[in-house]
N, C-alpha and C positions, 0 to 999 in steps of 0.2 A: 504494500500500500504506500502510495506517495502522498505526503501531506505538504501543505504550503505553510511556510513560516512568514508571517506578515509583519510589516512595520507597525509597531505599537504607537499609540498616541502619547506624545510627551506631555500634553496638557491641553486644556480647553483653548479653542481658537487657533491651534496650530494645525495646519493642513498638510505640511510637508516637512521632511527631514532628509538626512543623508547618512550613508554609511561612512563613519569616520575611519574605522579599522576592522578588518576581518581577522579573527583569531584562529581561523581554520582555513584550509585550502580546498579547492574543488576535489571532490571524491573522497574526502576524509570521512572516517567513521566517527560519529559523535554519540555521547551518552545523553540521556534525558536530563534536562535542566542544565546542560553544559552551556557556558557562555560562548556564543558564536561570534558576536560582533558588538561594536559600540555604535549606538545610534546617536546622532547629534542634530539638534534643532537650533533655532535662533535664541532659545531660552534655556535649554537644559540638555543634558546627555543621559542616556540610559542604556542598559545592556539588552541585547537580543538573545533570548534563550531558546534552546532546543526543546520542543514540546514532546518529542519522542526520540528514542535511539534509532540510529540508522546511518545511511550514507548520504552526505550532502551533495547537492548539485545546483546548477543555475544560480550562482552567486551574483547578486546585484553589484554593479560597479561602484567603486569607492569614490566619494566626492560628488557624485551626481545627485541633484534633487530627486526625491522619490516621494510620492504621495503617501500619506498615512493610510494604512490598510492595504497597500500594495504588497506583492510578493517579494520578499528579500532573498529567499532561497527555498529549495525543496529538500525534503528528507524522505529517502526510500526506507521505510521501516522493515521491508522484507529482507534487507541485507543484514546479516549477522556479523559480528566482529570475529575475525580469524586471527588467532595469536600466531605471530611469526615464530617459526622454529629457530632454536638457538643454533646458528650455523657457525658461530665463532669457534675456531680451532684453538684449543689451549696449548700454548707452546710450553715445552719443557723448560723449567727454570735452569739457568746456567749454574753448574756446580760451583759452589763457593770455593772449592779447592783450587780451581783454575785461577780465580781472581787472586787468592792468597799467594799462589805460586808466582803469578805475574808481579804482584806487589813486592814479594820478597826479592825477585830478580832485579826489579828496578831499584830497590833499596841498596842491594849489594853493588850494583853498577855505580851508584852515586857515592858509595862508601859510607852509607848510613847504617846504623845498627838498630834504629827504631823500626818496628814493624808497621806497615801500612795496612789499615783495616778498611775494607770496602763492604758496604752493605749489599745484600743480595740484589735489591732493586737497582742500586747504582751500577753494580757489576753487569747486570743484564743489559741495561741501557748502554753502557760503555762498549760492550761487545757488538751490539746491534748497530751502533753508530761508528764502529771502528775507531774508538778513542783510546789513547793510552793514558796512564796516570799523569804523565808530564803535561798532557793536554788539559788536565783538570786543575792541578795545583802545582806550584813550584815549592816542593817540600814534602815531607811525610807526615800525614795525619789521617784521620778517618774521613773517607770520601762518602758523601751523602747524595741523595737524589737531587737536592737543591744545587749542589756543586756542579753536577752534570748538566742540569738545565741552564745554569748560569754560563757555563762554558759554551753551550750551544748558542744561546741568545746573544752573548758578548764575545765574539771571536777576537783574538789578539790582533791589534791594529797599531799602526804607527801613532805615537802619542800626539804628534802635532796634528795629524789628520783627524784624530778623534776629537780633540779640543775644538778644531775648526768646525767639524760636523755638528757638534753639540750647540754651537752658538750661531749657526747659519740656518736661516729659514728659507725654504724654497719659495721663490717669487712666483706668484700666480695672478692671473687676471680673470679667473673664473668667477661666475656668479650662479646663483640658484634661484629659480622662480617657483614659488609654491602658492597654491590657491588658498585664500583666507577661508577659514571655517565659517559656517553660518553664525555661530555664537560670537565670534570675534567681529564679524561684519555688523551684526546687530548692536554689539557693544559700542562700536565706533559711531554708529548712527545716533545712539542715545547720548553719547558724550558730546557730540557736536550739537545736538538739539538742546542740551542743557545750557551750553555756552550762548546759544542764540535766543533761547526762549525765557531765560531767567535773569533776574538782576542779582547775579551772584557777587558776594563780597566776602572777604576773609578777615577775621580778627585773630590776633595772636596773644599768647601769654606764655610764661614759663612756670614750671612746677618743680619744687624740691622733692625728690623721690626718697629722701633719707628715711622717713618713717615707714614707708611701704617696704623698702629694702630691709630695714631692721626686722619688721614683722615676718617677712619671708625667711630670713636667716634664722630667726629665733624659733619659729614654729613649723618650719617646712617638714621636718621629720614627723612631728606629732600629727600634722595635717594629713600627710600621706598615710600614716598608720591608721587613722580613723576613716578617711574618705577614699583611700586607694587611688589618689590622683594628686599631681603636683599643684602647688599654689603658684599661679602666674600673676602677671601685672594686669592682664586683660579683664579679669573678674573684678578687680578694684575699680577700673575705669568704667566698666559696664554698670556697676552699682552706683558709682558717683554720678554718672550721666543720668541714670534713672531717677535719682533723688533730685538732681538739678532740673530735670524736665518737669517734675511735680511742682517745683517752685516757679518755673518759667514755662508754662504750658504753650505759649506762643511758638516756642522753638520746636514743640512736638506737634506740628500742624502741617497741612498741605493745602494747595489750591485745587479747587474743583470748579472749573469754568469761572463764574463770577463770585463763587463762594469760597470760603476756606473752612477746612475741617480741623478742629482741635481735638486731639485724642486724650481721653482720660486714663489711658493705659500706655505701657511702653513695650513695644516690640522692637528690639535692638538688632540691627543687621551687623554682622561682623565680616568685614571684607577679607577674603582668603584668596591668595594667588595660587592658581592651579595651572597645569600645563595648557589647558584650553583657554585660559584667560582669567580675568578677575571675576570671582563669584561672591555673592553676598547672602549666605544663609542667615536666617532670622531666628533669634531666641525670643520666644513668646512670653509676655507678661513677666518681664524681669523684675517688676516691683514686688513679686511674690517669691522670688528665688533667693536662696542664700549664696554666699560666695562659692561654696563647694558645688552646689547644683549648677551655678553658672559655668564653672570650670568644666564640669562633666558635659554640659551642652556644647560648649565651645569645642572641646576635643572631639565629640561625636560628629558635629557638623563639619569641622575642618577635615576630619578623616574622610568623610563621604565626598567632600569637594575635591580633595586631592586624588581620590580614586575615580573621579568623574561619575559618582553615583548619587550626586545631589539631585533632588527632584524639584518639580515646580512648586509643590507644597512647602518644601523647605525654604524656598527663596521668595515666596509670595508675601505680600503685605510688607510690614516693616514701617516704623514711624520715625526712626532715626538710625544713622549708620556710624560705625567706628571703623577707621582704617589705620593700620599700623605700619607706616613706612620705615619705622625705626629698626625693624628686624632685618632690613636690607642695608642699614647704615645711613638712612636719610636724616639730615640735620633739621631741615625745614622744608615745607611744601605747602601748596594751596590745594587741598583735596577738592575734587569736583562732586557736585551734588548727585545723589542717587534718586532720580525722579520716581514718583512725585513727592518725595520727602523734601522738606524745606531746609534741612541742616545736616551737616556731617562733621564729625570730629576727627582730626588727624593727629595721631601720636607719632613721635619721632625717637631717635636714639638718645640714650642717656649718656651724658658726658660730664666728667668732673670739671666744674668751672668755679672761678673765684666769685663769691657773692658777698654782699654786706649783710652781716647778722649782728644786730644790736651795736652798730657802729664799728664792728670789726670785720676784717676780710677773712672769710673761711672758704675752704674748698668743699663744695657740695655736689652731689649727683643731680644734675639738672636736665629736665626734658622740656623741649619747646612744644607747645600745643597750638593747633590751628583749628579754628571753627569757621567753615564756609557756610554761608546761609543765604537764603533768598530774601533780598531786601524788600521785596514787594509786600511780604506779610510779617517779616521779623524786623523790628526796629534795632538800630545800633545799640541802644541802651539795653534791651533784653539780651542781645547776643553777647555783649561784653559782660554783663552781670552773670549770665549763664556760665560763661567760661571761667569767670572768677570763682563761682560757686564750685565748679569741678575742681579747680586748683585748691580751694580750701579743704574740700573733702579728701583729696589725695594727700595733702600735707598734714591733715589731722584726721585720719580715718576713723577715730573713735566717734566722730560726729555721725557716722553712718548708722551707729546703734540708736541714735536719737532722731532718725529721719531727717538728717541734715542740719539739725539744730546744734548750737553749742551746748555741751553737757551742762554747764552751769545754768544757762537759761532754760534748758529742758527740765532740770531739777526744780527750778523756781517757778516754772510755768509762766514765763514772761516772754 
């Protein structure tokens, strides 16, 4: 029986996709539920799975647009897997005595009294490749498999030529043309639209990371033992952003035609760089999550994104986005909005810098923060105060226990 394996729907309103990569070849035998290919649309990627076991045929071409529901390949379920007979002939191992005899002869020839020991594997390789002991080492010691492989891969050469070859790069004028994926093309269109259709502005600030670093160093082991996951910086920033959005809801809004929608919940998107491009999976209702739960969600979604297994549901929605260029060494940048959201926070690398503390110069771990926002619905005052609030929460994370309030004021209810 021959069955059709059809292109699945990556999500609502998506009518076509393309085969990004085939993991099998024409005529291969596949098992049920085996991953056959990676399907890519302008919004997400997903795997193509075998519905039954059998022989595959009629593979759709890679990179060409193909309608959702169309046949990607066929599987002949009547074909059963045939195990290949083991046709390899086992060669008799080289007697160790021969190697020892050769080693002894070489040692006597050079006037050495120390015995040369050769492992059976190394001896076998030496005989097959017609190599002597002198080809392997200059001296007497135990010859191993790695010694033989090193001698093969690095033949003796003139020293000047070797140095010259190491520092000389072959000149080439070649270039390579590759077709952009649907996902990257769509991403490019969205980024250009943001620049053209929004009044994007960016405000900056710096944050002292000393207290967060102290907490991580002091309690990392206990945190891992209890929650089974490492404590990172992103959970602190996600929590700080969530509390700041509650105080400045205008930043947690978006434009809908002539209206704007202000959200009373926080769905925070975490930008993740994957091979296919930038993806922004969303953590829902961060106002209800602990730091440990946020870390779990970040790890889970980031892993799915890197394996190109992120779904439309994982990336849909979102009221605010955080992107961390600091992991790549970025000192400062102006992040681009993730439409239809009205704001995005950019994190950067942590560098020890001289700062004034109580009239004295001290060296502190400083991170620069950038908040890009749509000036059509977010005023400069709200954007600046929002970023200052994030700064305060990171520098004094105990405030997070009191919903962003200073502990003294929370205690006094003022």
